[in-house]
N, C-alpha and C positions, 0 to 999 in steps of 0.2 A: 501704593499706586502701581498700576499696571503699565509696563513699558510697551512700546510699539511692537517689540519683537515677540512678546508672549502670545498674543492671539495668533500670529503667524506660526509660531512653534506648535501651538495646540492644533491648528488646522493641519499642519504637516503631519503631526502624530496621528490625528484622526484619519487622514487619507491613507497613511501607512497601514494602520490597523484595518481599515476597510479593505485595502488590497490584500493583506494577509488573510483576512477572513474569507474573501472571495476565492483566493488560491486554495485554502483548506476545503471550502465547500466544493470546489471543482474536482478535488482529488478523492472525495468520499464516494465510495461505491454503494449502490443500493444493496439491500439484503439479498434479493434474488441473484444479482450479478455476483456478489461475493460468494454465495453458495455454489453457483455454477463454476466459478474459477477454482474454488477450494476443492470441489468434487473432481474436476478435471485433473488437477494436480495430484490429488490423492490417488486417482486411478493410474496415473503415470508412474507414481512412486511404487504402488503395489505391483505394477507390471515389471518394473525394474527389479524389485526384490524377488519376484517369482522367477525371472530370467536368471538372476544370480544363483538362486537355489537350484534351478535346473542345471546350470553350468557346473556347480559343485557336485551335484549328484552324478552327472556324466563323468566328471574327473574321478570320482570315487569308484564308479562302476567300471570304468575303462581304463 
């Protein structure tokens, strides 16, 4: 026999999972957006690496 609390518990869990699913969907980036951010960060990292290389070369030469 189903007690009175069980349907409420199922409803509560269902609402919780719906909220979580909505939050996950909100945090997902589209592929073009992901690629843009990834490429921007890659370019920044490359620039930092090249700056470090230039600094080391300057220290070696001078």
